[in-house]
C-alpha positions as a Markdown table, in Angstrom:
| # | Residue | x | y | z |
|---|---|---|---|---|
| 1 | Met | -83.8 | 24.7 | 65.2 |
| 2 | Tyr | -82.7 | 25.5 | 68.7 |
| 3 | Glu | -83.5 | 21.9 | 70.4 |
| 4 | Leu | -80.2 | 22.4 | 72.3 |
| 5 | Leu | -81.6 | 25.1 | 74.2 |
| 6 | Glu | -84.1 | 22.6 | 75.4 |
| 7 | Thr | -81.2 | 20.8 | 77.3 |
| 8 | Leu | -79.6 | 23.5 | 79.2 |
| 9 | Arg | -79.5 | 23.6 | 82.8 |
| 10 | Arg | -79.2 | 26.4 | 85.4 |
| 11 | Thr | -76.7 | 25.0 | 88.1 |
| 12 | Pro | -75.4 | 26.2 | 90.2 |
| 13 | Asp | -78.2 | 28.6 | 90.2 |
| 14 | Val | -81.2 | 27.8 | 91.9 |
| 15 | Glu | -83.3 | 24.9 | 89.7 |
| 16 | Ala | -87.2 | 24.7 | 90.3 |
| 17 | Pro | -90.2 | 23.7 | 88.4 |
| 18 | Asn | -90.8 | 27.4 | 87.6 |
| 19 | Leu | -87.5 | 28.4 | 86.7 |
| 20 | Phe | -85.9 | 28.0 | 83.3 |
| 21 | Ala | -82.5 | 28.0 | 81.7 |
| 22 | Ser | -83.9 | 29.3 | 78.5 |
| 23 | Asp | -87.2 | 30.7 | 77.2 |
| 24 | Ala | -89.1 | 32.5 | 74.2 |
| 25 | Thr | -86.7 | 35.6 | 74.4 |
| 26 | Asp | -83.5 | 33.8 | 73.9 |
| 27 | Arg | -85.1 | 31.9 | 70.6 |
| 28 | Leu | -86.7 | 35.6 | 69.3 |
| 29 | Ile | -83.3 | 37.2 | 70.0 |
| 30 | Leu | -81.6 | 34.4 | 67.8 |
| 31 | Asp | -84.3 | 34.4 | 64.9 |
| 32 | Glu | -84.0 | 38.5 | 64.7 |
| 33 | Ala | -80.2 | 38.3 | 64.4 |
| 34 | Ala | -80.2 | 35.2 | 62.4 |
| 35 | Pro | -79.7 | 37.3 | 59.0 |
| 36 | Ser | -76.4 | 39.1 | 60.7 |
| 37 | Leu | -75.3 | 35.7 | 62.2 |
| 38 | Leu | -75.3 | 33.7 | 59.0 |
| 39 | Gly | -71.8 | 33.5 | 57.9 |
| 40 | Ala | -70.4 | 36.0 | 60.8 |
| 41 | Glu | -66.7 | 36.1 | 61.0 |
| 42 | Ala | -65.2 | 34.4 | 63.9 |
| 43 | Gly | -65.0 | 37.0 | 66.8 |
| 44 | Ser | -67.3 | 39.4 | 65.3 |
| 45 | Val | -70.2 | 38.3 | 67.6 |
| 46 | Val | -70.6 | 39.6 | 71.6 |
| 47 | Val | -73.2 | 38.3 | 73.7 |
| 48 | Ile | -74.4 | 40.2 | 77.0 |
| 49 | Gly | -76.6 | 39.3 | 79.8 |
| 50 | Asp | -77.0 | 35.8 | 78.7 |
| 51 | Arg | -78.1 | 34.1 | 81.7 |
| 52 | Tyr | -77.3 | 30.4 | 81.4 |
| 53 | Gly | -75.9 | 30.0 | 77.8 |
| 54 | Ala | -79.0 | 30.0 | 75.6 |
| 55 | Leu | -77.8 | 32.9 | 73.5 |
| 56 | Thr | -74.0 | 31.9 | 73.4 |
| 57 | Leu | -74.6 | 28.3 | 72.7 |
| 58 | Gly | -77.6 | 28.5 | 70.7 |
| 59 | Ala | -75.8 | 30.7 | 68.3 |
| 60 | Ala | -72.9 | 28.5 | 68.3 |
| 61 | Asp | -74.7 | 25.5 | 67.4 |
| 62 | Ala | -77.2 | 26.9 | 65.2 |
| 63 | Phe | -75.0 | 29.0 | 63.1 |
| 64 | Gly | -71.6 | 27.0 | 63.7 |
| 65 | Leu | -70.2 | 30.5 | 65.4 |
| 66 | Ala | -66.5 | 30.4 | 67.2 |
| 67 | Gly | -64.9 | 33.1 | 68.8 |
| 68 | Ile | -67.7 | 34.3 | 70.5 |
| 69 | Arg | -67.0 | 36.9 | 73.3 |
| 70 | Val | -69.4 | 36.9 | 76.4 |
| 71 | His | -70.1 | 39.2 | 79.2 |
| 72 | Gln | -72.2 | 38.0 | 82.0 |
| 73 | Asp | -72.8 | 40.1 | 85.3 |
| 74 | Arg | -74.1 | 37.2 | 87.6 |
| 75 | Leu | -71.3 | 34.7 | 88.4 |
| 76 | Val | -73.6 | 31.9 | 88.5 |
| 77 | Gly | -74.6 | 32.5 | 85.0 |
| 78 | Glu | -70.9 | 32.1 | 83.9 |
| 79 | Gln | -70.5 | 29.1 | 86.1 |
| 80 | Ala | -73.7 | 27.5 | 84.1 |
| 81 | Leu | -72.8 | 28.6 | 80.6 |
| 82 | Arg | -69.3 | 27.0 | 81.6 |
| 83 | Ala | -71.1 | 23.9 | 82.7 |
| 84 | Asn | -73.6 | 23.7 | 79.9 |
| 85 | Ala | -70.7 | 24.5 | 77.1 |
| 86 | Ala | -68.9 | 21.4 | 78.6 |
| 87 | Arg | -71.5 | 18.8 | 78.7 |
| 88 | Leu | -72.4 | 19.7 | 75.2 |
| 89 | Gly | -68.9 | 19.7 | 73.8 |
| 90 | Leu | -68.9 | 23.3 | 72.9 |
| 91 | Arg | -66.3 | 24.5 | 75.5 |
| 92 | Gly | -64.0 | 26.2 | 73.0 |
| 93 | Val | -66.6 | 28.5 | 71.3 |
| 94 | Tyr | -66.6 | 31.3 | 73.4 |
| 95 | Arg | -64.6 | 33.5 | 76.3 |
| 96 | Ser | -65.8 | 35.6 | 78.9 |
| 97 | Leu | -64.8 | 38.9 | 79.6 |
| 98 | Pro | -65.0 | 42.2 | 81.6 |
| 99 | Leu | -67.7 | 45.1 | 80.1 |
| 100 | Asp | -64.9 | 46.6 | 78.3 |
| 101 | Glu | -62.9 | 47.4 | 75.0 |
| 102 | Glu | -61.8 | 44.1 | 74.6 |
| 103 | Leu | -65.2 | 42.4 | 74.8 |
| 104 | Leu | -66.4 | 44.7 | 72.0 |
| 105 | Ala | -63.4 | 46.1 | 69.8 |
| 106 | Asp | -64.7 | 45.7 | 66.1 |
| 107 | Ala | -67.9 | 43.7 | 67.1 |
| 108 | Arg | -70.5 | 43.4 | 64.2 |
| 109 | Val | -73.3 | 41.7 | 66.0 |
| 110 | Val | -74.5 | 42.0 | 69.8 |
| 111 | Leu | -77.0 | 39.6 | 71.3 |
| 112 | Leu | -78.3 | 41.2 | 74.6 |
| 113 | Gln | -80.8 | 40.3 | 77.3 |
| 114 | Leu | -82.3 | 43.4 | 77.9 |
| 115 | Pro | -81.7 | 44.5 | 81.7 |
| 116 | Arg | -84.4 | 45.9 | 83.5 |
| 117 | Ala | -82.6 | 49.1 | 85.1 |
| 118 | Leu | -82.2 | 51.6 | 82.7 |
| 119 | Ala | -78.7 | 52.6 | 84.2 |
| 120 | Glu | -77.6 | 49.3 | 83.2 |
| 121 | Leu | -78.7 | 49.4 | 79.7 |
| 122 | Asp | -77.4 | 52.8 | 79.3 |
| 123 | Glu | -74.1 | 51.7 | 80.5 |
| 124 | Ile | -74.2 | 48.7 | 78.0 |
| 125 | Ala | -75.3 | 51.0 | 74.9 |
| 126 | Asp | -72.6 | 53.2 | 75.9 |
| 127 | Ala | -70.1 | 50.9 | 75.8 |
| 128 | Val | -71.2 | 49.3 | 72.3 |
| 129 | Ala | -71.5 | 52.6 | 70.9 |
| 130 | Arg | -67.7 | 53.4 | 72.0 |
| 131 | Phe | -65.9 | 50.1 | 70.8 |
| 132 | Ala | -67.8 | 48.1 | 68.3 |
| 133 | His | -67.6 | 48.4 | 64.5 |
| 134 | Pro | -69.4 | 51.5 | 63.1 |
| 135 | Asp | -71.7 | 48.9 | 61.3 |
| 136 | Val | -72.7 | 46.9 | 64.6 |
| 137 | Ala | -76.3 | 45.9 | 65.0 |
| 138 | Val | -77.6 | 45.3 | 68.7 |
| 139 | Phe | -80.3 | 42.8 | 69.1 |
| 140 | Gly | -82.0 | 43.4 | 72.6 |
| 141 | Gly | -84.7 | 41.3 | 73.7 |
| 142 | Gly | -87.1 | 41.0 | 76.8 |
| 143 | Arg | -90.3 | 39.8 | 78.2 |
| 144 | Ile | -92.7 | 42.6 | 77.1 |
| 145 | Lys | -94.0 | 42.8 | 81.0 |
| 146 | His | -90.8 | 44.0 | 81.4 |
| 147 | Leu | -90.0 | 46.6 | 78.3 |
| 148 | Ser | -90.8 | 50.3 | 78.5 |
| 149 | Arg | -90.4 | 53.1 | 75.8 |
| 150 | Ala | -87.9 | 54.4 | 78.2 |
| 151 | Met | -85.9 | 51.7 | 76.9 |
| 152 | Asn | -86.2 | 52.8 | 73.3 |
| 153 | Asp | -85.1 | 56.1 | 74.4 |
| 154 | Thr | -82.1 | 55.1 | 76.5 |
| 155 | Leu | -80.7 | 53.0 | 73.2 |
| 156 | Gly | -81.5 | 56.2 | 71.3 |
| 157 | Glu | -79.1 | 57.9 | 73.4 |
| 158 | Ser | -76.1 | 55.8 | 72.0 |
| 159 | Phe | -77.4 | 54.8 | 68.5 |
| 160 | Gly | -79.0 | 57.0 | 65.8 |
| 161 | Asp | -81.4 | 54.0 | 64.7 |
| 162 | Val | -83.7 | 52.1 | 67.0 |
| 163 | Arg | -86.7 | 49.9 | 66.2 |
| 164 | Ala | -88.8 | 47.3 | 67.8 |
| 165 | Ser | -89.5 | 44.0 | 66.4 |
| 166 | Leu | -93.1 | 42.2 | 66.3 |
| 167 | Ala | -94.0 | 40.7 | 69.3 |
| 168 | Arg | -94.0 | 36.9 | 69.4 |
| 169 | Gln | -94.7 | 34.6 | 72.8 |
| 170 | Lys | -95.0 | 37.5 | 74.8 |
| 171 | Ser | -91.4 | 38.7 | 73.9 |
| 172 | Arg | -90.0 | 41.5 | 71.9 |
| 173 | Val | -86.6 | 42.8 | 70.5 |
| 174 | Leu | -85.5 | 46.0 | 70.4 |
| 175 | Val | -82.5 | 46.6 | 67.3 |
| 176 | Ala | -80.3 | 49.2 | 67.5 |
| 177 | Arg | -77.7 | 50.4 | 64.6 |
| 178 | Val | -75.7 | 53.5 | 63.8 |
| 179 | Pro | -73.6 | 54.4 | 67.0 |
| 180 | Arg | -73.6 | 57.9 | 67.6 |
| 181 | Ala | -70.2 | 59.5 | 68.1 |
| 182 | Val | -69.0 | 59.7 | 71.8 |
| 183 | Ala | -67.2 | 62.6 | 72.2 |
| 184 | Gly | -63.6 | 62.3 | 73.7 |
| 185 | Ala | -63.7 | 58.3 | 74.1 |
| 186 | Val | -60.7 | 56.8 | 75.7 |
| 187 | Ala | -59.4 | 53.3 | 75.8 |
| 188 | Gly | -59.8 | 51.2 | 79.0 |
| 189 | Ser | -62.2 | 49.5 | 81.0 |
| 190 | Val | -66.0 | 50.5 | 81.4 |
| 191 | Ala | -65.8 | 48.7 | 84.7 |
| 192 | Gly | -62.7 | 50.7 | 85.8 |
| 193 | Ser | -61.6 | 52.9 | 88.4 |
| 194 | Val | -63.0 | 55.7 | 90.2 |
| 195 | Ala | -61.3 | 57.8 | 87.7 |
| 196 | Gly | -64.1 | 57.2 | 85.6 |
| 197 | Ser | -66.5 | 59.2 | 87.9 |
| 198 | Glu | -68.9 | 62.1 | 87.0 |
| 199 | Ala | -66.2 | 64.5 | 89.1 |
| 200 | Ser | -63.5 | 63.5 | 86.7 |
| 201 | Ala | -62.2 | 65.1 | 83.3 |
| 202 | Pro | -64.9 | 65.7 | 80.9 |
| 203 | Asp | -64.1 | 63.3 | 78.4 |
| 204 | Ala | -64.2 | 60.4 | 81.2 |
| 205 | Arg | -66.9 | 57.8 | 80.7 |
| 206 | Pro | -70.4 | 58.2 | 82.6 |
| 207 | Tyr | -69.5 | 55.0 | 84.8 |
| 208 | Pro | -69.3 | 54.6 | 87.4 |
| 209 | Arg | -70.9 | 57.4 | 88.9 |
| 210 | Val | -69.9 | 58.9 | 92.0 |
| 211 | Ala | -71.8 | 61.0 | 94.9 |
| 212 | Val | -71.1 | 62.1 | 98.3 |
| 213 | Asn | -73.4 | 60.9 | 100.8 |
| 214 | Asp | -74.0 | 63.5 | 103.4 |
| 215 | Glu | -75.8 | 61.3 | 105.9 |
| 216 | Leu | -73.0 | 58.9 | 106.2 |
| 217 | Gly | -69.9 | 60.9 | 105.1 |
| 218 | Ile | -68.7 | 58.6 | 102.5 |
| 219 | Ser | -68.7 | 58.8 | 98.6 |
| 220 | Ile | -70.8 | 55.7 | 96.8 |
| 221 | Ala | -69.9 | 54.6 | 93.2 |
| 222 | Ala | -71.9 | 52.9 | 91.4 |
| 223 | His | -72.2 | 51.0 | 87.7 |
| 224 | Gly | -75.3 | 50.9 | 86.0 |
| 225 | Gly | -76.2 | 47.6 | 87.0 |
| 226 | Val | -75.9 | 47.6 | 90.8 |
| 227 | Phe | -79.0 | 48.4 | 93.0 |
| 228 | Ala | -79.7 | 51.5 | 94.4 |
| 229 | Gly | -77.0 | 53.3 | 92.3 |
| 230 | Thr | -75.2 | 56.1 | 94.2 |
| 231 | Gly | -78.0 | 56.1 | 96.7 |
| 232 | Leu | -78.7 | 54.5 | 100.2 |
| 233 | Asp | -81.4 | 52.0 | 99.9 |
| 234 | Ile | -83.7 | 51.9 | 103.0 |
| 235 | Gly | -82.8 | 48.3 | 104.2 |
| 236 | Thr | -79.1 | 49.2 | 104.2 |
| 237 | Arg | -80.1 | 52.4 | 105.9 |
| 238 | Phe | -81.9 | 50.6 | 108.6 |
| 239 | Val | -79.2 | 47.7 | 109.2 |
| 240 | Leu | -76.5 | 50.1 | 109.7 |
| 241 | Glu | -78.2 | 51.6 | 112.9 |
| 242 | Phe | -77.3 | 48.2 | 114.2 |
| 243 | Leu | -73.6 | 48.0 | 113.7 |
| 244 | Glu | -72.3 | 49.0 | 117.0 |
| 245 | Ala | -74.1 | 46.2 | 118.6 |
| 246 | Val | -72.8 | 43.1 | 117.0 |
| 247 | Val | -68.9 | 44.2 | 116.2 |
| 248 | Pro | -66.9 | 41.5 | 117.9 |
| 249 | Pro | -64.5 | 42.7 | 120.6 |
| 250 | Ala | -61.7 | 40.8 | 119.0 |
| 251 | Ala | -58.2 | 42.4 | 118.6 |
| 252 | Ser | -58.3 | 41.7 | 114.6 |
| 253 | Pro | -61.8 | 40.4 | 114.0 |
| 254 | Val | -62.7 | 39.6 | 110.2 |
| 255 | Ala | -66.1 | 41.2 | 108.8 |
| 256 | Ile | -67.8 | 40.2 | 105.7 |
| 257 | Asp | -70.2 | 42.5 | 103.6 |
| 258 | Leu | -71.9 | 39.8 | 102.2 |
| 259 | Gly | -73.9 | 40.6 | 98.9 |
| 260 | Cys | -72.1 | 44.0 | 99.1 |
| 261 | Gly | -73.7 | 45.8 | 96.2 |
| 262 | Thr | -71.6 | 49.2 | 95.7 |
| 263 | Gly | -70.0 | 48.3 | 99.1 |
| 264 | Val | -71.5 | 50.7 | 101.5 |
| 265 | Ile | -71.8 | 48.4 | 104.6 |
| 266 | Ala | -68.0 | 47.5 | 103.8 |
| 267 | Ala | -67.0 | 51.0 | 104.0 |
| 268 | Val | -68.9 | 52.2 | 106.8 |
| 269 | Leu | -67.5 | 49.2 | 108.7 |
| 270 | Ala | -64.2 | 49.9 | 108.0 |
| 271 | Ile | -64.4 | 53.7 | 108.9 |
| 272 | Arg | -66.1 | 53.2 | 112.1 |
| 273 | Phe | -64.5 | 50.3 | 113.5 |
| 274 | Pro | -60.5 | 50.5 | 112.5 |
| 275 | Gln | -59.7 | 47.3 | 114.2 |
| 276 | Leu | -61.6 | 45.3 | 111.6 |
| 277 | Arg | -60.3 | 43.5 | 108.5 |
| 278 | Val | -63.5 | 43.7 | 106.1 |
| 279 | Ile | -64.3 | 41.7 | 102.9 |
| 280 | Ala | -66.7 | 42.7 | 100.7 |
| 281 | Thr | -68.5 | 40.0 | 98.3 |
| 282 | Asp | -71.0 | 39.9 | 95.6 |
| 283 | Gln | -71.4 | 37.6 | 92.7 |
| 284 | Ser | -72.4 | 40.5 | 90.3 |
| 285 | Ala | -69.6 | 41.9 | 88.3 |
| 286 | Ala | -71.0 | 45.4 | 88.4 |
| 287 | Ala | -71.5 | 45.4 | 92.2 |
| 288 | Cys | -67.9 | 44.1 | 92.7 |
| 289 | Ala | -66.6 | 47.1 | 90.3 |
| 290 | Ser | -68.8 | 49.6 | 92.4 |
| 291 | Ala | -67.5 | 48.3 | 95.6 |
| 292 | Leu | -64.1 | 48.3 | 94.5 |
| 293 | Ala | -64.6 | 52.1 | 93.3 |
| 294 | Thr | -66.2 | 52.9 | 96.5 |
| 295 | Val | -63.4 | 51.5 | 98.5 |
| 296 | Arg | -61.3 | 53.5 | 96.5 |
| 297 | Ala | -63.1 | 56.7 | 96.6 |
| 298 | Asn | -63.0 | 56.4 | 100.5 |
| 299 | Gly | -59.2 | 55.7 | 100.8 |
| 300 | Leu | -59.9 | 52.3 | 102.0 |
| 301 | Asp | -57.9 | 50.1 | 99.6 |
| 302 | Ser | -55.5 | 48.7 | 102.4 |
| 303 | Arg | -58.7 | 48.1 | 104.6 |
| 304 | Val | -61.2 | 46.3 | 102.5 |
| 305 | Ser | -60.9 | 43.5 | 100.0 |
| 306 | Val | -63.2 | 43.0 | 97.3 |
| 307 | Val | -64.2 | 39.6 | 96.2 |
| 308 | Arg | -66.6 | 38.4 | 93.3 |
| 309 | Asp | -67.9 | 35.0 | 94.6 |
| 310 | Asn | -71.1 | 33.0 | 94.3 |
| 311 | Gly | -72.0 | 33.3 | 98.1 |
| 312 | Leu | -68.8 | 32.7 | 100.3 |
| 313 | Thr | -67.7 | 29.7 | 98.3 |
| 314 | Ala | -64.3 | 31.4 | 98.3 |
| 315 | Gln | -64.2 | 31.9 | 102.2 |
| 316 | Pro | -62.8 | 29.2 | 104.6 |
| 317 | Asp | -64.8 | 27.4 | 107.5 |
| 318 | Gly | -64.6 | 29.4 | 110.5 |
| 319 | Ser | -62.9 | 32.3 | 109.2 |
| 320 | Ala | -65.1 | 35.1 | 110.0 |
| 321 | Asp | -66.2 | 37.1 | 113.2 |
| 322 | Leu | -69.0 | 39.0 | 111.8 |
| 323 | Ile | -71.2 | 38.5 | 108.6 |
| 324 | Val | -73.5 | 41.5 | 107.7 |
| 325 | Cys | -76.3 | 40.3 | 105.0 |
| 326 | Asn | -79.1 | 41.8 | 103.2 |
| 327 | Pro | -80.3 | 38.7 | 101.1 |
| 328 | Pro | -82.5 | 38.7 | 97.6 |
| 329 | Phe | -85.7 | 37.4 | 97.9 |
| 330 | His | -86.3 | 36.9 | 94.0 |
| 331 | Val | -85.1 | 34.8 | 91.6 |
| 332 | Asp | -85.2 | 36.0 | 88.1 |
| 333 | Ser | -88.7 | 37.6 | 88.4 |
| 334 | Ser | -89.9 | 34.8 | 90.6 |
| 335 | Val | -90.2 | 35.2 | 94.5 |
| 336 | His | -88.0 | 32.3 | 95.7 |
| 337 | Thr | -86.1 | 31.9 | 99.0 |
| 338 | Gly | -83.6 | 29.5 | 97.7 |
| 339 | Val | -80.5 | 32.1 | 97.5 |
| 340 | Ala | -81.1 | 33.5 | 100.8 |
| 341 | Leu | -81.4 | 30.1 | 102.6 |
| 342 | Glu | -78.3 | 29.2 | 100.7 |
| 343 | Leu | -76.2 | 32.3 | 102.0 |
| 344 | Phe | -77.4 | 31.7 | 105.5 |
| 345 | Arg | -76.2 | 28.1 | 105.2 |
| 346 | Glu | -73.0 | 29.3 | 104.0 |
| 347 | Ala | -72.8 | 32.0 | 106.9 |
| 348 | Gly | -73.2 | 29.3 | 109.4 |
| 349 | Arg | -70.2 | 27.6 | 107.7 |
| 350 | Val | -67.9 | 30.7 | 107.6 |
| 351 | Leu | -68.6 | 32.1 | 110.9 |
| 352 | Ala | -66.3 | 31.3 | 113.6 |
| 353 | Pro | -67.3 | 29.8 | 116.8 |
| 354 | Gly | -69.2 | 32.7 | 118.6 |
| 355 | Gly | -69.2 | 34.6 | 115.3 |
| 356 | Arg | -72.3 | 36.8 | 114.5 |
| 357 | Leu | -74.4 | 37.2 | 111.6 |
| 358 | Leu | -76.4 | 40.5 | 111.0 |
| 359 | Thr | -79.3 | 40.3 | 108.8 |
| 360 | Val | -82.1 | 42.8 | 107.5 |
| 361 | Phe | -85.1 | 41.3 | 105.5 |
| 362 | Asn | -88.8 | 42.3 | 104.5 |
| 363 | Ser | -90.7 | 41.6 | 107.6 |
| 364 | His | -93.0 | 39.2 | 105.7 |
| 365 | Leu | -90.4 | 36.8 | 104.9 |
| 366 | Ala | -89.8 | 35.8 | 108.7 |
| 367 | Tyr | -86.7 | 33.8 | 108.0 |
| 368 | Gln | -85.9 | 33.8 | 111.7 |
| 369 | Ala | -86.7 | 29.8 | 112.1 |
| 370 | Asp | -84.3 | 29.2 | 109.1 |
| 371 | Leu | -81.7 | 31.6 | 110.6 |
| 372 | Arg | -82.2 | 29.2 | 114.0 |
| 373 | Arg | -81.6 | 26.1 | 112.0 |
| 374 | Leu | -78.7 | 27.1 | 109.7 |
| 375 | Val | -76.8 | 29.4 | 111.9 |
| 376 | Gly | -77.7 | 29.6 | 115.6 |
| 377 | Ala | -79.5 | 31.3 | 118.1 |
| 378 | Thr | -81.5 | 34.4 | 116.5 |
| 379 | Leu | -82.9 | 37.3 | 118.1 |
| 380 | Val | -85.1 | 40.1 | 116.6 |
| 381 | Ile | -82.9 | 43.3 | 117.4 |
| 382 | Gly | -84.8 | 45.8 | 115.0 |
| 383 | Gln | -88.3 | 46.0 | 113.2 |
| 384 | Ser | -89.9 | 48.8 | 111.3 |
| 385 | Ala | -93.0 | 49.0 | 109.2 |
| 386 | Lys | -91.2 | 47.0 | 106.1 |
| 387 | Phe | -87.9 | 45.6 | 107.5 |
| 388 | Thr | -86.8 | 43.1 | 110.4 |
| 389 | Val | -82.9 | 43.1 | 111.6 |
| 390 | Thr | -81.9 | 40.0 | 113.2 |
| 391 | Val | -78.5 | 38.7 | 114.9 |
| 392 | Ser | -77.6 | 35.1 | 114.8 |
| 393 | His | -75.1 | 34.0 | 117.2 |
| 394 | Arg | -72.8 | 30.7 | 115.9 |
| 395 | Pro | -72.5 | 28.4 | 118.8 |
| 396 | Asp | -69.0 | 28.1 | 120.3 |
| 397 | Ser | -69.1 | 24.5 | 118.9 |
| 398 | Lys | -71.6 | 23.1 | 116.6 |
| 399 | Thr | -72.2 | 21.2 | 113.4 |
| 400 | Ile | -73.9 | 23.2 | 111.1 |
| 401 | Ser | -76.7 | 21.5 | 109.1 |
């Protein structure tokens, strides 16, 4: 029934023999939702967290659906869905939207790849309960090894009826119905400005959450899907110790926080070094919304630009004097260096001659040889029991491989 799923590609995300564009969870979600999808009205189906288009295109193909509304946190997921839809002649069956009222208004069926972070699941469930039709049914699936009882409890905060499907091929689906009334629900985007923080009016949404970090003297805003929430992760804390050693002396240098998350590094750069023009970039919609809220919470709107981007594709060659990066070392649930190496390659392209890349990574990954090859001369300037910090210098003239 879902032969189309076997033809999907992950591109432009990493392609590898152990990485797949669809799996048993996608099929189980579609099967569990099938009675609700049969005869569903156009525009009544919403897909959240689709990785590469399996749920969106699978539903469109198997059930003849159109007008599907889709939210994907990762930009490469959006790009892969777009490419798969174009290749399969299904370009017009869906539209991509932020996690907000437009996405969910009057939705009757929500297909969901369950996120691993409970805060992200909480934000999604809260949004569905606020905006979808009272008869909405949510079908959230995941691999059993990544599921927990806490996910049922989290869904139960927003829905009165939560049950689990039978397991199949190491996957399971949680079905949630009967949205709980949300006191003081207001219109607008879930991923909006810092006005939706915990510190604002009692009827405001719970996301983004905002907390003051006394160690740095800044406010940190976080949506549910962003790493470390309103806290300061230890890798970021470590790399911040070395900023003074790498900030360029140019009159108006450009600095990029690559993979910005909540925008902590971008905010600190802008506050400590007023001469910098700072760009915060991440492919995650939740991260970019969080970084924008962090920027606004600290009054840095005129100093920091937030860009949702797959790596640095939007940045011109030789345009940055400093890039700071805490690269990922997982692709899905697999340890894979492909994403980090592509970020290093892009950094080598975007750095101006003489520019510097400041990188922090788990010491066992030993990226030094890759950084020398892709950027330039690389020195270890900091090391702890867990992390290594390096600075790589782009030569004054060089063709980057």
